[in-house]
Structures are given as C-alpha cells and as structure tokens.
N, C-alpha and C positions, 0 to 999 in steps of 0.2 A: 466779226465772227469770233466770238469768244472761244468756242469749242476748238476751232482750228489752231488757235494760239495757246492752247493748254493741252495737258496730257493727263487724262484720268483713266485708270484701268480697273475693271470690276471682275470679281469671280465669286461664286457662291456654291454652297452645298445645302441640300434639303432632303432629309431622309426620315423614314417612318420609325426607325429604331427597331424594337422588338414587337411593335404593334402592327396591325393589319393596314390601317389607314394613316396617311400623313395629313394632319389637320393644320399644317403650317404652309405659308406661301411667301414668296419673294418675287419682286419684279422691279424693273427700273427703266427709265427712258431718258435719253440724252438729246437735247435740242441745241440749236446754234448758240443760244444765249443762256439757257437754263437746263438743269438736269434734276431728276427726282429719283430717289431710291426708297422703296417701301418694303417693310417686313412685317408679318403678322402671324399670330398664333390663335387658333380657334379655341374658345373656352367652353363651348357647349358640347353636347354629346350626340348631336344629330348626325346620321349616317347618309342622308340623302343629298344635302347641300353643305358645302364647306364655307363657314363664316369668314375664315381668314382670306380665302380666295376672293369672295365677294367684296370684302372690305378693301383689299389691295387694288382690285380692278376699279372700284369706285373712285379711290383716291387718284390713281393714275389717269383715269378718264377725265376727272374734273381738272386735274393739272394740265392735261393736253388742251382742254377747252380754254382755260384761262391761266396760262403759266405766269407766275409772278413770285417774287421773293419778298414776302412780308409776313408778319405775324398774323394779320387779318386773313391773308390768303391761305396760310397754313391751317388756320382754324376752319376756313370754309371747306378745304379739302377733307379734313377729318369729319366735319359735320355731314358732308355728302355720304361718307361711309356709315357714320353713326345712324343717320336717318334711314338708310337702306336696310340696315340690320333690324331696326325697329319695325319697319314696314313688313319685313319678311319673318317677323316673330309671331305670326298667327298660330302656327302649330307648336312651335317650341321657341323658347327665349334664346335669341341668337346673341352671342357674345364673342368679342375678339379683343386681343391686346395688339396694339400696332405702334410701330415707330417709323418715322419717315425723315428724310433729309432732302432739302432743296438747296441748290447752290447755283450761283452765276459764274462758277469756276474761279471766283475770287473770295467770296464770303459765303457762309452757309447759315441755315437755320434748321434746327432739329425740333421734332415734336414727338411726344409720347402720350399714349393713352393706354395705361395698364403697366405691364412689367417686361415687355420686350425692351431691349437696351441698345444704346449707341455708345461706343467707346471711341475717343479721339486721341490718337497717339501722335507724338511729335518728338523727333530725335531719340527714338527708342524708349520714350517714357510716356506714361499715361497723363495726357494734358487735362482731359475732362471726361466725365462719365455721366450719362443721363440718370435722372432720379426716378425710381419706380413710384407708381401711384398705389402703394400698398400700405397696410397698417404698420408693417415693420419699418418702412421708410419714414412714416410719420413719427414713430417712436424714436427713431434715430435723430430726426430733425429736432425733436424735443429733448434730445440728450438723455433719453431714458434707456437707450441701448447703445453699445459701441458700434462703430461703423462696420467692423468686421463681422457683425452678427447678421448682416443683411442677407447673405446667400444661404444661411442655414436656419434662420429663425422660423418657428412654426407658422407665423402669420405672414410670411413672405408672399403667399399666394392669395391672401385676403385683400382683394383689390377694392380701393375706394372709388376708382374711376376706370372705365373701359368703354369701348365702343359697344353700343346696343343697350347700355344701362339706362333704366328708367330714371326720370328725374333730371336734375341739372347736368349739363354737359360741360366738363371742365378739364380739357386736356392740358398737358404741360408743354409750353412752347418756349424754346430758348431765345436768347438774344442773338443778334447777328454775330457770327464768329469769323474773323478773318483767317483764311487758310494760308499756309506756307508750303513751299516746295518740299516734297518728301513726306507730307502729312499722310497718315493712314486712318481711315474711318472703318469701324467694324460694327456691323449690325448683327444681333443674335437674339435667339429666343431662350426661354428658361431652360430648355434641354441642354444648352451649351453653358450658360453662366453658372448653373447649379453644380456642374461637374468639371469645369475648367476655370480655375481661379485666375485672378489678375496676374499673379507671378508667372503662371504657366502661359498665359497669353503673351506676356513680354518675352519669355524664352522663345516661343514660337515665332514672334515677330523678328527676333534677332537672327533666327536661322533662315527665315523666308527671304527670297529674292523678289517675289512678285505676289500678287493677291492669290493666285492659284496655290502656290506653295504654302501660304499662310493658312488658308482654309483647310487644306489637306493635313497640315501639321496639327491644327486644332482638333480636327476629327480624329487623328491618330491618338492624341492625348486622351480624348474622351473614351475611345474604344479600349485603350490600354488599361482603363480602370476595371474592365471585365466584370461589370455589375450584371446581376441576373436579369434585371429589367432596364432596358434603355428606352427612354421616351423619344417622341418626335424631336428632331433637332434641326435647326437652320442657322447658318452663319454666312454672312456676306462681307467681303473685304473690298474697300475702294482705296486704291493708291493714287494720291494726287502728286504724281511725279513732277508736274509743272502746272502752276496756277496762272491764271490770266492776270497780267499786270495792268491795273487801272491807270489811265493817264491822270495827272494831277488836275483837280478842279477846285479852285479857290472859292468859287461861289457857294460851295457846300458849307464852308466855314461860316459864311454870313447867315445861311439858312439855320444852321445849328444854334448860332448865337441868338437869333431872333426867337427861335423855338424855346430856348432856355429861359428867356424873359417872359414870353407869353403864356407858356404852360402853367407856371405857378399862379398867374393872375386868373386864368380860366378856372383852375381848380378851386381857388378861393371863392369864386362866384357860385359855381353850381356843382362842383365835385363832391362836396361834403354831403349835400342832399342826395346826389345820385348813389353814392356808396352806401348811405344809410338805407335807402329804399332797396338796394340790391341785397343788403344783408338781411333785411326783413323777408324778402322773397326767398332767399336761400334757406332761411330757418323754416319757413312754411313748407317748402319742398322737402326738407329733411324730416319734418314731423310727419308729413304724408307718407314718405318712404318708410318710416318706422312701421306704420300700421299696414301698409301694402305688403311689405316683405314678411312681416310677422304672419299675416293672413296666408300668404303663399306657403310659408313654412308649416303652418298648422295643417293646410290641405295636403302637403307632401307627407306629413306624419301619418295622417289618416289613410293615405294611399300606400303607406309602407315604404315610401321613397325617402329613406333617411339621409342619404348623401345630399339630395337636393334640399332637404329640410335644413341641413347644416349650413349650406350656402345662403339660403334665404334668411335664416336667423342671424347669421353673421353680418349680412348687409343691413338688417334692421338694427342690430346692435351698434354697428358703426355709425348709423344715422343718429341713434340716441346719444352716442358719445359726442357727436358734432353739436347737438343742441343742449348738451349737459343734462339730459333726462336720466337721472340716476336710477329712478324707479324702474323704468323700462329696461335700462341697461342691465340691472340685476336679474330681472325676469327673463330677458332674452339670453343672458349668459347661462342661466339654469336650463332653459329649453335647448340651447345649443349643446350644452354638456351632456344632457340626456340622450339627444340624438347621436352624439359622437360615441357614447358608450354602446349604443346599439350597433353602430357601424363597426366599432372595434370588436364587438362580440361576433358579428357576422364574419369579419375577416379572420379572426382566430378560429372560428368554427370551420371555415373553408380550408384553413391550413392544417386542421386536425389537432389544434391545441385546445382541447375541450375544457381543460382546467381554466385557462385564461378566458375562454369564451363564457364559461359559466359565471366567473367572477364579474365580467362586464355586464352580462344580462341581469344578474342579481342587483348590481348597483343601479342599473337603468330602471329596473322594476321599483326599487325603493324610491327613486326620485320621481318616477312617473305617477305614483299614487297621488301626489299633490297637484298633478296637472291633468286637466280634463281632456286634452287632445290625444293622449296615448291610450291605446287599447291594451289594458293590463292583462286581459285574458290571452292575447296573442303572445305577450312576453312570458306569461306563465307556461304556455304551451311550448315555447322555444326553450325555456329553462328545463322543462320536463324531458324534452327530446335530447338536449345537451347532456343532462344527467345520465340518461340511458346510454348514450354514446360513450360517455366517460367511463361508465361501468364496464362496457365492452372493451374499451381500450385498456383499462386496468387489468382485466382478466387476460387479455392478450399478452400484456407485459409480464404477468405472473407465469403464464404458460411458456413464454420465451425463456424466462429464467430457468424453469424446470427443464426445458429442452437443452439449454446450454449445459446444465448439470447432468445431462444424459438420463434424466428421469422421464423417459418417454411416455410411460403410462400416466404419470401425473400431469404431464404436459397435454396429453390428449384429453384427459378429463376436463381440464380447464378450457381447452379450445372448443370442445363440444358444448360446454356450458355457455361460453361466450357466443358461439354461433346461434344457439337457441335465443339468447337475449337480443342478438343483432336482428334476427328474424322478427321478434316481437316489436322491436323499435323501428322496423323498416329501414335498417342500416344496410343497404344493399352492398356497398363497397366493403363493409366489414364482413359480410357473409362471404363474399368472393375471396377476400384475404384469408379468412379462417378455413374455407374449404381447401385452399392450397396448403395451409399449415397442417391441417389434419392429414391430407394425403402424404405430406412430407414425413410426419411423425409415424404414420402407418408404414411407410417404406423403411424408416429407421428401425422400427420394431421388428419388421419382417427380416431385416438384415441381421439383427441381433439373434433372433430365433434360429435363423439359418446357421449362423456361426456356432450356436450352442448345439444344434443337431449334428453339425459336422464334427464337433469335438466328441460327441457320443459315438459317432460312426468310426472316427479315428481310433478311439479306445477299443471298440469291438474288433476292428481290423488288427490292431496291435495284439489283442488277446488271441486272435486266430494265429498270428505269426508265432507267438510264444508256444501255443499248443502244437503247432506244426513242428517247431524246433524240438519239442519234447516227444515227438512222434505220436501225440494223441490226435490222430487225424480226424476222428469223428467230431471231437470238440472243436477242432480248428474249422471244420466244414460248417458247423453250427454257428460259430462266431462270425465267420466270413459271410454267411447267408444273412445274418441280422444286420451286419455292417452294409452289405449290398442293398438291402431294403431301405435303409436310411438314406444312403447316397442317391438311390433312385427317387426317393421322396423329395429331396432338396435339389434335384436336377443336376447332379454332378456326374455326367455321363462317363467321363474318363475314369473316374474312380470306380464306377459300376463295372466297366470293362476290365479294369485292373484286378478287382476282387474276383471277378468271374474266372480269370486265369488262375488265380490262387486256389479257388474252389476246385477247379478241374485237376490241378496238380495234386491237391490233398486227396481227392476222390481216387485218383490213380494209385496213390500210396495206400489208401484204405482198401481198395479192391484191385490188386494188381492182376493183369491178364495172365492166364495159364498158358505156357508154351505148348504147342502141338507137337507130338512125337510121331515118327514113321510107324506104319502098321506092323511090320516084321519085328522091329525092335520092341514095340509094345507087347507083342505076343510072346517073344522069347523071354522078356523080363517078367512077364506075368507067369510063365511056366516055371521059371527058376524060383520065383518067389512064392509059388503056390503053397508049400508046406508052412510058411510063416505069414499067412494072410492077415491075421489080426494085428501083428506088430507092424507089418507093412502099411496097413490102413492108418494106424496111429502115427506112423512116421509121415505119411502123406498129409494128414490134417495139420501138423505143426511144421510144415515145410519152411515158412518164413523164419521161424525161430530156430529150426534145425540148421539151416544154412548159417545162421548167426553163431550157433554153438560150435559147428565144425570150424568156422573161421576163428573162433576164440581158441579152440584146441590147437590149431596150427600156430597161433601166436605164442 
C-alpha cells in the first residue's frame, strides 16, 4: 500500500478574477498505488459548456479505468480528452490547455498540452519547470529569445499544440522523475504565471508551511498587483512530505542492460524507415492545416469576427513555418497583421481613443485593398464614423478649455455645436455627455448673472443709504425701491425684507405723522392767533424746518 506509506498533501484555488465565468478546472484522485492531478484552462469562448472541465474529467475518468505510470498511458489519458473536445466541436471549436501529473508516490511523470504549467521545487529551489507548447517557447529553444522573455513575449499565447486542435496530436510528456521527501509540485494556469514570477513563487514557498499557505500566498501576491483586469486563475500545490521508498530490485539492472543493447539494434533495422514515414506524414498534415486554418480565417473576416481570424491565421502561419513555406508565411503574416489592426482599432474606439482607432483603421484599409477577403466599404464606414466621433471629442476638449478659463458663453457655443454633430453621427453617449455639460455651463452662466445683478442691487441700496444720510428721503425711497425689485428678481428674500424696512423708515421721514391736539387748546390757540392768520399759516407749512431753526438759535 504505497499511499499508506507516504504522505502527499494537496490544496488549490480556482477563481474567475474580474470575469463572470471561470473557464478553468482542477481535479485530482489518489489511489493505493497511483495518484493523478490535472489542471486545465479553456481556450474557447463558449458559454454553454466548459472545455476545461470536460477535458479534466475525461483524463481523470480514463486514469481511474486504467491507472498506470508510463509515457504511453499518459498520452492515452490526454488523447481521451483531446478526442472528446473534437467530438464536442460541432457548434464551436473546443480548445483547452492541460497539464497533468501521475505518480506512484516514488516517481512521477508530467505531461503538457498548451501552456498550463508544472513547477517542481526541491530544497527551496526550482528543480524543473515544464515547457510551454507556444511559439515563444520554440523561439527560446532555438535561442532566438532569452529565457526570461517567456512570460511577457507577445507570442506566448500562440500555441502550437493544445487539446482539441485539428491535425496531429503531440503533447509534451516528461521522463520519469524520482521524487524526494519535501518536494513541492505546483500546477498553475496562465492567470498565475503571467502575474507571479519565479522569484515571487520562491518567496511564497519560503514563507509557506503547507500547501494551503502556499496557494493563499501566491493568490495574495497576484491580487496585490491591483490590476484593473484580473483573468481567471488556478493554482494547485502538492507537498510530498514523505515519498514511498522502493525496495531494491537488482533484476531491473539486468532488464535495463538488455534494453540498452537491443534498442539500438532494433532502431538500426526499422527505426529509420519509421521516422522518415512519420516525418512525411507530419509535413502533409501541416500543409493541410495551412489551407484549413487560412480558409477558416477568411470566413471569420467575412463574418467580421476579426479576433477569431487572428487565431486562425496565426495557426496557419505556424504550420507554414513548420514546413518552411515562405510564400504562405508572408501572405498569412500580412493577413494576420491586417486583422490585428482592425482589432486594435475596435479596442481603441471602445476606450474612446478615436485618434488611435482612426490610425489603426486607416492602416488596415490600406493593407486590405490588396486582399480580396476584406470588405473595404465596411472599413470606410468605420473610418467615417470614427472621424465624426473624433470631431465631437475635439469640440468637447475645446469647450472644456473654454469652461476652465471661465469663458462660459464660448464653452456653450462649442458644446452646442458638438451636440449637433454627435446627433448627426448617432453618437448617443456623446449626446448624453454634452447635455450634462450644457446644463452645467447654463448653471454657471446663471450664477454669474445673479452675482452681477446682486452687485447692481447692492449699489442701488448703497445709493439709497447715502441719500437717506443726506436727508434726501424721496431719492432714498426711489433707490431702495429699485434695489428691492432686483433682489426680488434674483430671489434674495432676506434682502427684499431688509430693504422694505429701509423704505418704511425713509417714508416715515418723508411724511412724518402730525400730532393730534386737544380741542380746547386748539380753539384757544386759534382765537389768540386770529389777527395773525397769514403768518401763522406760513409758520405751520414750514414746521419741520422751523423746529430746526429754533434749535439752531438755542445753540
């Protein structure tokens, strides 16, 4: 019972990131004599069925039926998943990248189809890492790129092999690797290795005490980058705290010795012919793949599905590189570049960078004229639309500059002009934005006008105060009345009431109330004053001034 005499611990995390669906999957199974761990990432865009889950379950199911630790068995497990994805590709081409490990608790074999990865750590150091089946990895193997370019190079996702791929099935299967106590195996998808480099993994390994700590720390490192978009990510850690110790078997040495003698003899007899036939078959399949993928790319272009066209042209181009077909390689490179220009233009247009979008569309239009698969009229229509949107954006920018400079009338004029152009170009988001800007500038202009009218009213009120102080009460009443009218107009109620009190006070000064005299006193005074009636009348008419004169005489 190998399992009972060893100790392997597993922990994993699989999250959707900032996306709605998680297109990745991980599963494992441990038996008495063998164990299997599988991780996969779906590469298609289907939303009904998950290719990664289908592939992992197919591998696990085949392993449970026929558990075995050999390269041939590993290939059969992957072939089961590969065939299933091809069968289920009736509606959409199903694709998945998958990495698996099988161990007898003493040695292990790893297998990769795509660019999901296996890291093997020992004594705090990276012992071995699986190789991606990408164009970038091929260029590194050919020493055309440095090793550290693998995680950042633009062709890192351009896969030469993956599950579900049409044509030859060629996964990468490792040799048998002997495990040691304390070894750590790490399986992860692109969402992890693109954002957590090898040094950060080693730091996380140093801090972790068990597989749960390790995957949690790696996730923390990923999330600490605080990127706007976080892809699906899956990471699984297997701690081989104790491996099963094989009893010595000397008979294996004899078997190996015999094999070392017989294999070269067998190869001399029929191996050369076999490999030559296999090479011819591989070349024929690659040539067929060129035309098949190119045709699919052309159909995608005609349907306007440019991202899919890029993928198909890329696969056709890779096949042409394999057979050294330089003519097709140049043609497909141009087709792929044109489709990429359209995709770049669409992305820039969506982000509102109309200058960049226009430049991409115009380059695509120039290249598409020499290719019969592109609808040049569609590109011209998109260029016209982008040009109109760019004009609106430039007018908005000019209006914003006027607004910042407090030239509100100039800003409104530009906003209104831009809104009209946005309506003509069916730029609905631009219309909404401009409607808000126009409302804002109207509010600013109304505020400025109110401040100006308030200054006018303040001046009139001050003029009334000055007239009142000069005892020109009629002029003060007139000034107060005009000030009150302006305050009323701009809605300053407190000022209206304050000026009303001033008007009342001035009117009281202008028309003071006459005091009432008793009847007997009035009669006596009238009799005594009868002989001097004219003078008395004159004295009565100038009574406010007379009082003032008498007061002056006393002084």
